[in-house]
Steps between C-alpha positions, in 0.01 A plus 500: 500500500190523279222248460610200293306373198377181679377713794316735269333207324385357831370842614304530176357150531384570856354840413298370204393194691365698795315780319123479545412645160797604285812717511588780261857553389526799730389288799742225409785747467426644846458164676762275336858580603769531237337680210664836564403847381579487128180463295651327197700259716185412698312417182776271376548326835128451560446351154792258551374403845151430368637284221718310746207425736285389209779274374501309828122454500367803692171605334521884498171654384472843334183689600383804301237747612182462296481875442864611511692240303835656585428436868685165532546285808665167578422208727561126532215260417492326836257234372767386255797550728549396863743680731460245783827435674570217740833483683643193666635528858854493356420790263342701783815440703715623213293822475535552872879477474498717187326779686795520741767520230775757535666651197337810354280433202459130584343587837260748342404262219438215744273710718308628198456135396345413838261792466399390146434144615266634766331720238428199279318346792730235646425473870818382662702550815796703379648577836880539501687177588747674732793505259646732238691432183760700309449446128688665217292633215574398139689749283342801335478298181204294631225751421636571154518127419151434628365782288680366189371145564143630530536687168707225329777749410874434463737648749868601487733528797868491590594177671806365682529120514701294743774423251438728204553871426227754551301549181157595370227231487166506318241244601131417468411473870263218601492481873665634818574234763666474840745210503821405677493805732460746215259657251531401133339589174441212261470566126636456151835663420457659158871457415518125554131423455519281811326503835710686763472599860644825637546600863346836570778616730747468211302737278681835482303819452151518355293242316379655173193380307518490120283399208119470479258349749409128458825442310528133617315222675604359836553122481221326698743283705662810658166599661463165681662414835849348465474134395726260685722280285722205562865524399747213472875562534818293489701626796866418576529322833558726801426810291206743476388446856248782488317329215521160663337631815185590302450179307509115490837344424562156346815335365576546130856370452837496681552874464151653495161486671158560353318790665127572465354820633196721451529866401257787434736755349666363182694819425646528848579129513681512163719779631568305822578170326734672254708611798592137573640445149582135427433398861123513446378424148127526424378183330137605456275681416656611172403868521667548842803305389535733197452804723791388720722429198415839356621669814822298502566605138434861598749467783760416242421818313293342222168661603449833677242458770413680824 
């Protein structure tokens, strides 16, 4: 398996941050893994990588030789940018476990990560904790989606939902997340115009980019950590025990109880609540109530949704 886009970006960041003077394109190409042997491809990838680093606040400086103006080098302005890294004891422990991962590319990536943390200058005890983990890697679609997100390009793929036929989807990808024991891409479905979430393991075949770069903007709220929200439901007595176990129950009337619980995944919760039908009705908030009703209508064949 080749070097992923996020790994290449990190390699480039470390290389430019640790050079004493500057690095020419030829030096960068030799030192940073993932650029390959094709000259034209290297130029395109390097330009995109520089733009991405600058977009997240990394001050990349272009140095030109005073005599030979075509002699160009690159470096990071360390006075304007700090690469200091401080890890908590818990994070150090996680890195120690990560170094002992089994599972092909995950093991190699984890060990490279430990090496890169040392290179940045974090002095930490990264001795193995005496255990090993078996961790499945995400699907091959991950790298393609990360690349498309970085370039703000639409993607098309064939997708099989839980209760819908396999068909082609086109989305504007916003973010890749690990939730509910799986990897998902979150984005806007161009057919419906709505926010959707797709599980990577249900993507069939390749993910294909289309359209120009910077074709859309990623909504700011999708870049923030998940925000917990309170949901209120009217639940039929002695029903929906899995929901009851996670919340606070109070009496509503002779047939139903009022259930309050906190969630951090509105899309996943709407799907879960819809599975209870009339036994668990969302009272508020309005957007989650509508999301549940939408899924119930789809289950009756009114809306096609995967």
